[in-house]
N, C-alpha and C positions, 0 to 999 in steps of 0.2 A: 656111461655118464661122463660128460666132458668136464675139464677143469673149470671152464667159465661158468658152468651151471651150478657149481658148488655154492652152498649157502655162505661159506666163509671166504669168498673170493675177494671181497672188498674190505678195507680196514674200517669203514664206517658202518658196516652192517653187523652190529653186535646184537645178541638176542635181547638184551635189556636196554631200552633206550635211555633210561635214567642213569645208567652207568657211564654213558659217554660224556656227560657234563655239558656245560654251556659252551666251552671253547670248541669242542668237537662238532657241535651242531652248527656253529657259525662258520666252520671251515678253516678257522685259524688255530694254530697250536696254542696250548695253554702255556702261560708264563708263570712258573712256580715261584720265582723270586720277586714277583711284582708286589708292591705294598697294597694293603687293603684299601679299598675305595671308600671314600666318604659317602654320606647319604645322598649327595648330589652327583655322584659318579666320578669325581676326580680323585685320583690316588693321593693320599696324604700319609707320609711316613709318621710313625709314632713319635719320634723325637721332635719333629716339627710341631706336632700337636701339643706336646708338653711345653715347648717354647712359647707357643701361643697362650697357653694357660698361665704361665709365669708373667708374660707381658700383660695379659688382661688383668691379673691380680694387681700389678703395679699401677696400671691405668685406672683401675677401680679405686685404689687408694688416692690417687691424684684427683680424680673427679669428685670423690667424696669430700676431700679437704677443700677443694675449690668451691664445690656446691655449698658447703657449710658456711664459707665466708661470703659468698655472693647472695645467698638467700637472706642473710641477716642484713646485708648492706642495702639492697634495693628490694624491700619486702614483697610487693606483689609481683613485679616483673622478675626480680632475682630468684624468687621461688620457682616461677615457671621456667626460667632459664636453667636453673639447677636440675629440675626434674626432667626437662627435655634432654639435657646432656647425659643424665643418668640413663634415661631410656635409650638414647642413641648408643651408649656404651654397651648396655646389656644386649640390645638387638644386634649390634655389631659383633659381639662375642658369640652370639648364636650363629650368625652367618659366617664368621671367620673359621670357626672350628667345626661347624656342622652338628654339634651336640649341645645338649643342655648343660654339660659340664663347663662350657665356655661362659655361659651366663652365671654359673655358680662361682667360677673363678673371679670374674669381674665383680660379682655381688659380694664375695668374701672380702676382697680388698676394699670395696666401698664401705661395707659394714664395719670393718676393722677401723678405718679412718674416722668414720662418724662416731663410733663408740669411744675411741680414744680421745677425740676432740670434745666429747660431751662430759668427760670426767673433770676437766679443768685442772687447775693447779692448787697447791695447798694454800696459796695466798688468797684464793677466791676468784681468780680470773678464769674465765672460760669462754669458749667460742659460742656455746649455746646459752641463751639467757633464760630459757624455760617458757617461751611464749608459744602461741599457736603456730607460727611459721616454722619453728623448729620441729614441732610434732608432725606437721604436714610434710615437711621434708623427709623426716625419718620414716613415717608410715607410708608416704607416697612412694618413696624410693624402694621400699621393700615390696609394695604392691606392684610396681613396674617390673621388678625383678621376677616376681612370681608369674606375671603375665607373659613376659618374654620367655621364661623357662617352659611354659606350657603351650607355646605356639607350635602349630603343626608346620613342619617344613614341607613345602611343596617341591616336587622334583623339577629341576630345570628342564626347559624344552630342549630337545635334541638339536645339535648344530647342523 
């Protein structure tokens, strides 16, 4: 029997094909220190994702405060504008992080701002007057957050 006819002559011929892994089947060596890939295939380091979550929380608080002021100032158009900005923030959080936690971070900041603004001050001043527009903004924003959190992410087409 010649050495070339040996079953162990090539490094790619292992008896168990599942043990070779994805990198061996593509002909490229595996990179053990490579960060985990996001759901769309791009590698995203964990610290960068946490920075996104913090940034989305702050943006959520800003959009919630601005939306609370705008929806009361220009009632029909302001409410629509505030809900569109809220939806854009939540969907942007989903796309930026690739996870539903991005929507939760933005939604947490938004909800915190809206709840704190709804309390008012001891003198009786408050941003929310208790009308229909305020309730539509509160429940509409929460509904948009739930819709964005339950969206299915489609994979990006290959380049």
